[in-house]
DSSP file (Angstrom, degrees, kcal/mol; ACC not computed):
  #  RESIDUE AA STRUCTURE BP1 BP2  ACC     N-H-->O    O-->H-N    N-H-->O    O-->H-N    TCO  KAPPA ALPHA  PHI   PSI    X-CA   Y-CA   Z-CA
    1    1 A X              0   0    0      0, 0.0     3,-0.1     0, 0.0     0, 0.0   0.000 360.0 360.0 360.0 117.4 -210.0  -25.5   46.1
    2    2 A X        +     0   0    0      1,-0.2     2,-0.9     2,-0.0     3,-0.1   0.894 360.0  60.9 -83.5 -39.7 -211.7  -24.3   42.9
    3    3 A X    >   +     0   0    0      1,-0.2     3,-0.8     2,-0.0     4,-0.4  -0.773  55.3 179.3 -95.5 104.8 -209.3  -25.5   40.2
    4    4 A X  T >> S+     0   0    0     -2,-0.9     4,-1.2     1,-0.2     3,-0.5   0.641  74.5  73.5 -72.2 -18.2 -209.0  -29.3   40.3
    5    5 A X  H 3> S+     0   0    0      1,-0.2     4,-1.9     2,-0.2    -1,-0.2   0.808  84.1  64.2 -70.8 -31.5 -206.6  -29.3   37.4
    6    6 A X  H <> S+     0   0    0     -3,-0.8     4,-2.6     1,-0.2    -1,-0.2   0.841  98.5  55.2 -59.5 -38.9 -203.8  -27.9   39.5
    7    7 A X  H <> S+     0   0    0     -3,-0.5     4,-2.3    -4,-0.4    -1,-0.2   0.927 107.5  50.5 -64.6 -42.6 -203.8  -31.2   41.6
    8    8 A X  H  X S+     0   0    0     -4,-1.2     4,-2.1     1,-0.2    -2,-0.2   0.906 111.8  46.4 -65.4 -38.9 -203.4  -33.2   38.4
    9    9 A X  H  X S+     0   0    0     -4,-1.9     4,-2.2     2,-0.2    -1,-0.2   0.881 111.6  51.0 -71.2 -35.2 -200.5  -31.1   37.3
   10   10 A X  H  X S+     0   0    0     -4,-2.6     4,-1.5     2,-0.2    -2,-0.2   0.871 110.8  49.0 -67.9 -34.1 -198.8  -31.2   40.6
   11   11 A X  H  X S+     0   0    0     -4,-2.3     4,-2.1     2,-0.2    -2,-0.2   0.897 110.3  50.0 -72.8 -41.9 -199.2  -35.0   40.8
   12   12 A X  H  X S+     0   0    0     -4,-2.1     4,-3.1    -5,-0.2     5,-0.2   0.918 107.9  55.0 -61.3 -43.0 -197.7  -35.4   37.4
   13   13 A X  H  X S+     0   0    0     -4,-2.2     4,-2.8     1,-0.2    -2,-0.2   0.894 107.8  48.5 -58.1 -40.8 -194.8  -33.2   38.3
   14   14 A X  H  X S+     0   0    0     -4,-1.5     4,-2.3     2,-0.2    -1,-0.2   0.937 113.1  47.3 -58.2 -51.3 -194.0  -35.3   41.3
   15   15 A X  H  X S+     0   0    0     -4,-2.1     4,-2.3     1,-0.2    -2,-0.2   0.885 112.9  49.0 -62.5 -42.6 -194.1  -38.5   39.3
   16   16 A X  H  X S+     0   0    0     -4,-3.1     4,-2.1     2,-0.2    -1,-0.2   0.904 110.4  49.7 -61.1 -45.3 -192.0  -36.9   36.5
   17   17 A X  H  X S+     0   0    0     -4,-2.8     4,-2.7    -5,-0.2    -2,-0.2   0.873 109.4  54.7 -60.7 -38.5 -189.3  -35.7   39.1
   18   18 A X  H  X S+     0   0    0     -4,-2.3     4,-2.6     2,-0.2    -2,-0.2   0.934 108.5  47.3 -58.2 -47.9 -189.3  -39.2   40.5
   19   19 A X  H  X S+     0   0    0     -4,-2.3     4,-2.1     1,-0.2    -2,-0.2   0.908 111.3  49.3 -67.3 -35.8 -188.5  -40.7   37.2
   20   20 A X  H  X S+     0   0    0     -4,-2.1     4,-3.0     2,-0.2     5,-0.3   0.929 110.7  51.9 -62.8 -42.5 -185.8  -38.3   36.5
   21   21 A X  H  X S+     0   0    0     -4,-2.7     4,-2.7     1,-0.2     5,-0.2   0.902 109.2  49.3 -57.0 -43.8 -184.3  -39.0   39.9
   22   22 A X  H  X S+     0   0    0     -4,-2.6     4,-1.5     2,-0.2    -1,-0.2   0.892 113.2  48.2 -62.2 -41.5 -184.4  -42.7   39.2
   23   23 A X  H  X S+     0   0    0     -4,-2.1     4,-2.0    -5,-0.2    -2,-0.2   0.943 116.2  41.4 -65.7 -51.1 -182.7  -42.2   35.8
   24   24 A X  H  X S+     0   0    0     -4,-3.0     4,-2.4     1,-0.2     6,-0.2   0.898 112.9  53.0 -66.1 -41.7 -180.0  -39.9   37.1
   25   25 A X  H  <>S+     0   0    0     -4,-2.7     5,-1.7    -5,-0.3     6,-1.2   0.829 109.5  49.4 -63.4 -32.5 -179.4  -41.9   40.2
   26   26 A X  H ><5S+     0   0    0     -4,-1.5     3,-1.1    -5,-0.2    -1,-0.2   0.915 108.7  52.8 -73.2 -38.7 -178.9  -45.1   38.1
   27   27 A X  H 3<5S+     0   0    0     -4,-2.0    -2,-0.2     1,-0.3    -1,-0.2   0.909 112.0  46.9 -63.8 -42.0 -176.5  -43.3   35.7
   28   28 A X  T 3<5S-     0   0    0     -4,-2.4    -1,-0.3    -5,-0.1    -2,-0.2   0.489 116.5-113.5 -81.2  -0.1 -174.5  -42.2   38.7
   29   29 A X  T < 5S+     0   0    0     -3,-1.1    -3,-0.2    -4,-0.3    -4,-0.1   0.509  81.8 121.4  90.6  -3.0 -174.5  -45.6   40.3
   30   30 A X  S   <S+     0   0    0     -5,-1.7     2,-0.3    -6,-0.2    -4,-0.2   0.892  73.1  40.7 -64.3 -43.8 -176.6  -44.7   43.3
   31   31 A X        -     0   0    0     -6,-1.2    -2,-0.1    -9,-0.2    -9,-0.0  -0.699  67.1-145.8-108.0 154.2 -179.3  -47.3   42.6
   32   32 A X        +     0   0    0     -2,-0.3     2,-0.1     2,-0.0    -6,-0.1  -0.027  50.4 139.3-109.8  28.7 -179.0  -50.8   41.4
   33   33 A X        -     0   0    0    -11,-0.1    -2,-0.1     1,-0.1     2,-0.0  -0.420  55.6-114.9 -72.7 143.3 -182.1  -50.8   39.4
   34   34 A X     >  -     0   0    0     -2,-0.1     4,-1.2     1,-0.1     5,-0.1  -0.370  22.0-120.8 -73.3 160.1 -182.2  -52.4   36.0
   35   35 A X  H  > S+     0   0    0      1,-0.2     4,-2.7     2,-0.2     5,-0.2   0.809 111.6  62.5 -73.0 -26.9 -182.8  -50.1   33.0
   36   36 A X  H  > S+     0   0    0      1,-0.2     4,-2.2     2,-0.2     5,-0.2   0.891 101.9  49.3 -68.2 -36.9 -185.9  -52.2   32.2
   37   37 A X  H  > S+     0   0    0      2,-0.2     4,-1.7     1,-0.2    -1,-0.2   0.851 112.2  47.6 -70.2 -31.9 -187.6  -51.3   35.4
   38   38 A X  H  X S+     0   0    0     -4,-1.2     4,-1.7     2,-0.2    -2,-0.2   0.898 112.4  49.0 -76.8 -37.7 -186.8  -47.6   34.9
   39   39 A X  H  X S+     0   0    0     -4,-2.7     4,-2.0     2,-0.2    -2,-0.2   0.845 109.8  53.0 -66.2 -31.1 -188.1  -47.8   31.3
   40   40 A X  H  X S+     0   0    0     -4,-2.2     4,-2.8     2,-0.2     5,-0.3   0.894 105.8  54.2 -64.1 -41.6 -191.3  -49.6   32.6
   41   41 A X  H  X S+     0   0    0     -4,-1.7     4,-2.2    -5,-0.2    -2,-0.2   0.948 110.5  44.8 -57.7 -49.2 -191.7  -46.8   35.0
   42   42 A X  H  X S+     0   0    0     -4,-1.7     4,-1.9     2,-0.2    -1,-0.2   0.805 112.4  52.9 -64.0 -36.3 -191.6  -44.1   32.2
   43   43 A X  H  X S+     0   0    0     -4,-2.0     4,-2.0     2,-0.2    -2,-0.2   0.895 108.4  49.7 -71.6 -39.0 -193.9  -46.3   30.0
   44   44 A X  H  X S+     0   0    0     -4,-2.8     4,-2.4     2,-0.2    -2,-0.2   0.922 109.6  51.4 -58.1 -46.8 -196.4  -46.5   32.8
   45   45 A X  H  X S+     0   0    0     -4,-2.2     4,-2.0    -5,-0.3    -2,-0.2   0.891 110.3  49.1 -55.6 -42.6 -196.3  -42.7   33.2
   46   46 A X  H  X S+     0   0    0     -4,-1.9     4,-2.1     2,-0.2    -1,-0.2   0.888 109.6  50.9 -67.0 -39.2 -196.9  -42.2   29.6
   47   47 A X  H  X S+     0   0    0     -4,-2.0     4,-2.8     2,-0.2    -2,-0.2   0.915 109.7  51.1 -67.8 -41.3 -199.9  -44.6   29.6
   48   48 A X  H  X S+     0   0    0     -4,-2.4     4,-2.4     2,-0.2     5,-0.2   0.898 110.7  49.3 -64.1 -39.9 -201.4  -42.8   32.5
   49   49 A X  H  X S+     0   0    0     -4,-2.0     4,-2.3     1,-0.2    -2,-0.2   0.903 112.5  47.7 -67.1 -35.5 -201.0  -39.5   30.7
   50   50 A X  H  X S+     0   0    0     -4,-2.1     4,-2.3     2,-0.2    -2,-0.2   0.910 111.7  48.7 -61.9 -50.4 -202.5  -41.0   27.6
   51   51 A X  H  X S+     0   0    0     -4,-2.8     4,-2.8     1,-0.2     5,-0.3   0.876 112.2  49.0 -66.8 -35.2 -205.4  -42.4   29.4
   52   52 A X  H  X S+     0   0    0     -4,-2.4     4,-2.9     2,-0.2     5,-0.2   0.940 110.1  52.1 -62.5 -48.2 -206.0  -39.0   31.3
   53   53 A X  H  X S+     0   0    0     -4,-2.3     4,-0.8    -5,-0.2    -2,-0.2   0.908 115.3  41.5 -60.8 -38.9 -205.8  -37.2   28.0
   54   54 A X  H  X S+     0   0    0     -4,-2.3     4,-0.6     1,-0.1    -1,-0.2   0.909 119.8  40.7 -79.6 -36.7 -208.4  -39.5   26.5
   55   55 A X  H >X S+     0   0    0     -4,-2.8     4,-2.0    -5,-0.2     3,-0.6   0.874 102.6  69.9 -78.9 -34.7 -210.8  -39.8   29.4
   56   56 A X  H >X S+     0   0    0     -4,-2.9     4,-2.4    -5,-0.3     3,-0.6   0.940 100.3  44.9 -44.5 -65.8 -210.7  -36.0   30.5
   57   57 A X  H 3X S+     0   0    0     -4,-0.8     4,-1.7    -5,-0.2    -1,-0.2   0.790 111.8  54.7 -59.8 -25.0 -212.6  -34.6   27.5
   58   58 A X  H <X S+     0   0    0     -3,-0.6     4,-1.2    -4,-0.6    -1,-0.2   0.913 111.6  44.2 -65.9 -45.4 -215.2  -37.5   27.8
   59   59 A X  H << S+     0   0    0     -4,-2.0     4,-0.3    -3,-0.6    -2,-0.2   0.842 114.3  47.4 -71.6 -38.2 -215.9  -36.5   31.4
   60   60 A X  H >X S+     0   0    0     -4,-2.4     3,-1.0    -5,-0.2     4,-0.6   0.846 104.2  64.6 -76.3 -33.5 -216.0  -32.8   30.8
   61   61 A X  H 3< S+     0   0    0     -4,-1.7     3,-0.5    -5,-0.3    -1,-0.2   0.915 108.7  36.4 -59.1 -41.7 -218.3  -33.3   27.8
   62   62 A X  T 3< S+     0   0    0     -4,-1.2    -1,-0.3     1,-0.2    -2,-0.2   0.489 103.9  74.2 -91.2   3.6 -221.2  -34.7   29.8
   63   63 A X  T <4 S+     0   0    0     -3,-1.0     2,-0.8    -4,-0.3    -1,-0.2   0.667  73.0  87.4 -89.7 -14.1 -220.6  -32.4   32.9
   64   64 A X     <  +     0   0    0     -4,-0.6    -1,-0.1    -3,-0.5    -4,-0.0  -0.771  43.2 163.9 -91.6 104.0 -222.0  -29.2   31.4
   65   65 A X  S    S+     0   0    0     -2,-0.8    -1,-0.2     1,-0.1    -2,-0.0   0.737  73.3  56.6 -96.4 -25.5 -225.8  -29.1   32.0
   66   66 A X  S    S-     0   0    0      3,-0.0    -1,-0.1     0, 0.0    -2,-0.1   0.939  85.7-175.8 -73.6 -41.7 -226.2  -25.4   31.3
   67   67 A X        -     0   0    0      2,-0.0     2,-0.3     0, 0.0    -2,-0.1   0.200  34.6 -63.4  71.9 165.6 -224.7  -25.4   27.7
   68   68 A X              0   0    0      1,-0.1     0, 0.0     0, 0.0     0, 0.0  -0.601 360.0 360.0 -84.8 146.6 -224.1  -22.4   25.5
   69   69 A X              0   0    0     -2,-0.3    -1,-0.1     0, 0.0    -2,-0.0   0.424 360.0 360.0-113.6 360.0 -227.0  -20.4   24.3
């Protein structure tokens, strides 16, 4: 597998879809979760995205040994 970024996008898509399912299922009365737990899920997902956005450029910055000429 050459492009590792596809794995990250697919993982995020699954987590995002799970969040929407929890939200819609709670509105429909299928689940008995509190809104605080669903909000916490979305907040944690946002924090993971922010951490990835901050750490990713730092890791890629040090990984290029050839450099541009």
